[in-house]
N, C-alpha and C positions, 0 to 999 in steps of 0.2 A: 431828881434822879440819885440814890446812893451810887456812891461809888467804894468799894472795899478794897486798899490798898494791903497787900500779906507782909507784913514788917513787922519786926519783933518788938520793936519801941510802941508804946502806946503816947498816941496825942504827933507822933510823926507827922509832918507836915513837907512833903516831897515837890519836886517838881514836875506837876502837868504840862509837855508841850505837845501840840496837837497838829500835825503835820499835814498840809493841802497837797493836792495833786494825785493823780492816777495810783501812784502807786505807795506813797506816805515817803519817802527817801529824799534826802537832803542831796540836793546835786553841787558839790563841791570843786573850785577851780582847780586847776595844779599847781598854782600860786597857794592856794588856800590849804592845801594837802601837804606843800612844801614846808609853810609857815607852821603849822602842826608839829610835823614831824618833827621838826628844826626845835622848836619850844622843848618838845619829846627828848629830846639828847642833850639837854642843859644840865652841869651837873648839879646833884642830889636832887632831879625831880624825877617822881613816878609818873611811869606811864600812866593807868590806871587814872591818876588825879587827872591829867591833861585830858584825857580819853572822856572822864565825866564832865568835863568845864566844856566841851565842844559836844558832847552829845556824838562821841565814836565811840567804838569799840574795840579794846586794847587791841586786837589784832588790825583790822585798819589801821592804826599808828604802823605797827611794826610792815605792813606790807607797804604801808607809804615808804617808810624808813627803807625798805630794800631797794624796793623801785628807784628809789632816790641815787641810793649806791650803785646799782648795776646800770651799766652805758648804756645807752637809748639805742631804741631796734636799730634803726639804719646804720647805726655805727657796726651793729654783729653784723649785720648780712655784708656789710663794707669789706672784712675781711679778704683777706686774700687767699685764694683757694690753693689749697693742697698740690705742693707740686707731684708731680707723675711717678709712678718710683723708675729709679735708676737700673737701667738692664747690666749688669754684672756677667765676669768672664771671671771665671779662676783655674786654674792651672796648675796641678799637683799632679807632676812626672808626667805621666799619658795620658792623665786623666783631665777634662774639660767638663767644668760645672758652669754650664750659662742658664743664668735667671734675673727674676726684676725684682729690688729691693726699695724701700723708703733709705732714702739717705742718712736718715736720721738715726733709725735701725741698725743700720750696716757701722756706721759711726760709733754706735755701742758695743756690735761686736768687737770690732777693732780692738777700741781702749779695753776690752776686758781681755781677749788673746794676749795683748801686749802686756797688762796686768799678773799674767798667770805665769809669765817666761820665767 
């Protein structure tokens, strides 16, 4: 069987790896992904070199690095719920304004009004 590799250098002998299975994809454990991502973060190391060494793409390694930096999904869903808007009543002379407002937003408005005096 003749195999032609389209490479610019004559006599190039590259590595050809045949992956078995229904998809032909590698299945890596979380530990393997973390180890490869950590290797790519070492000083002076190029992501492309690490990717070639482990048979991955640069973008896979960037994705694994990003996922390592993110908090895990259960932690994201465990955030405290946003507080309900506070009911506020503002009285100016004989005028009354009643509204519901986010407390953080109200605090920003009060600081801005105080700073403008």
